[in-house]
C-alpha positions as CSV (number, residue, x, y, z in Angstrom):
1,X,55.8,28.0,0.0
2,X,57.7,25.0,1.4
3,X,60.8,25.7,3.4
4,X,64.1,23.7,3.4
5,X,67.2,23.9,5.6
6,X,70.4,23.0,3.9
7,X,72.9,21.7,6.4
8,X,76.4,21.2,5.0
9,X,79.9,22.5,5.9
10,X,80.7,23.0,2.2
11,X,79.6,26.4,0.9
12,X,79.8,25.0,-2.6
13,X,77.4,22.2,-1.8
14,X,75.0,24.7,-0.1
15,X,75.1,27.0,-3.1
16,X,74.4,24.3,-5.6
17,X,71.6,22.8,-3.5
18,X,70.1,26.2,-2.9
19,X,69.8,27.0,-6.6
20,X,68.1,23.7,-7.3
21,X,65.7,23.9,-4.3
22,X,64.8,27.5,-5.0
23,X,63.9,26.4,-8.6
24,X,61.5,23.9,-6.9
25,X,59.9,26.8,-5.1
26,X,61.4,26.2,-1.7
27,X,62.3,29.0,0.6
28,X,65.8,28.1,1.6
29,X,67.9,28.7,4.7
30,X,71.4,27.3,5.4
31,X,73.5,26.0,8.3
32,X,77.2,25.1,8.3
33,X,76.9,22.4,11.0
34,X,74.5,20.4,13.1
35,X,74.5,22.7,16.0
36,X,73.6,25.7,13.9
37,X,70.9,23.7,12.2
38,X,69.4,22.5,15.5
39,X,69.3,26.1,16.8
40,X,67.5,27.2,13.6
41,X,65.0,24.3,13.8
42,X,64.2,25.3,17.4
43,X,63.4,28.8,16.1
44,X,61.4,27.7,13.1
45,X,60.9,24.1,11.9
46,X,61.4,23.7,8.1
47,X,59.3,21.4,5.9
48,X,62.4,19.6,4.6
49,X,66.1,19.3,5.5
50,X,69.1,18.5,3.3
51,X,71.5,17.0,5.8
52,X,75.2,16.3,5.3
53,X,76.8,13.3,7.1
54,X,80.2,14.6,8.2
55,X,80.4,18.1,9.7
56,X,82.4,19.9,12.4
57,X,80.8,20.7,15.9
58,X,77.9,18.3,15.4
59,X,77.6,15.5,12.8
60,X,74.5,14.9,10.7
61,X,73.7,11.8,12.7
62,X,73.9,13.6,16.0
63,X,71.7,16.4,14.7
64,X,69.2,13.9,13.3
65,X,68.8,12.2,16.6
66,X,68.3,15.5,18.5
67,X,65.9,16.7,15.8
68,X,63.6,13.7,16.0
69,X,63.5,13.8,19.8
70,X,62.5,17.5,19.7
71,X,58.8,18.5,19.9
72,X,57.8,19.0,16.2
73,X,61.1,17.4,15.0
74,X,59.2,14.5,13.5
75,X,57.7,16.8,10.9
76,X,60.5,17.7,8.4
77,X,61.3,15.4,5.6
78,X,65.0,14.7,6.0
79,X,67.2,13.7,3.1
80,X,70.6,12.4,4.3
81,X,73.5,13.2,2.0
82,X,76.8,11.3,2.2
83,X,79.9,10.5,0.4
84,X,80.2,7.3,2.4
85,X,79.4,4.2,0.3
86,X,78.8,2.3,3.5
87,X,75.4,0.7,3.8
88,X,75.8,0.5,7.5
89,X,76.1,4.3,7.7
90,X,73.0,4.7,5.6
91,X,71.1,2.2,7.7
92,X,72.1,4.2,10.9
93,X,70.7,7.4,9.3
94,X,67.5,5.7,8.3
95,X,67.1,4.2,11.8
96,X,67.7,7.6,13.4
97,X,64.9,9.0,11.4
98,X,66.1,10.0,7.9
99,X,63.3,9.7,5.3
100,X,65.7,9.1,2.4
101,X,69.3,9.4,1.4
102,X,71.4,10.3,-1.6
103,X,75.1,10.1,-2.4
104,X,77.5,12.9,-3.2
105,X,78.3,14.1,-5.7
106,X,74.7,14.6,-6.7
107,X,73.2,16.3,-9.7
108,X,70.0,18.3,-10.4
109,X,68.0,15.2,-11.4
110,X,68.8,13.3,-8.2
111,X,68.2,16.2,-5.9
112,X,64.9,17.1,-7.7
113,X,63.7,13.5,-7.4
114,X,64.3,13.5,-3.6
115,X,62.7,16.9,-2.9
116,X,60.1,17.5,-5.6
117,X,57.2,15.9,-3.8
118,X,53.7,17.2,-3.9
119,X,52.8,19.8,-1.3
120,X,50.2,17.5,0.3
121,X,52.8,14.8,0.9
122,X,54.9,17.3,2.8
123,X,52.1,18.8,5.0
């Protein structure tokens, strides 16, 4: 089973994303900020990461840079999720190592399109 770490300071966003990802047969874990997410990744690297842009303690961009520099941190598929409609912010995330991005608010169709990739493509 594929694993996904949802990183968002909003419990509502985490709950909605969890339901959709579990329907896609992901084993899901959650983190409220980038620091908690980084600590979890150092314990066990997930196959995919749903990553919020703005969070307390450590932002999504800071987390992404640390993740990609960490041994094994190149492995997870990272989908950057933001309310920012700033192409510069999206470009920074992609340059830092995000695989894709999506805008908030999202719906089931958008989230499924970003995460429902064949198992072989994730491995």
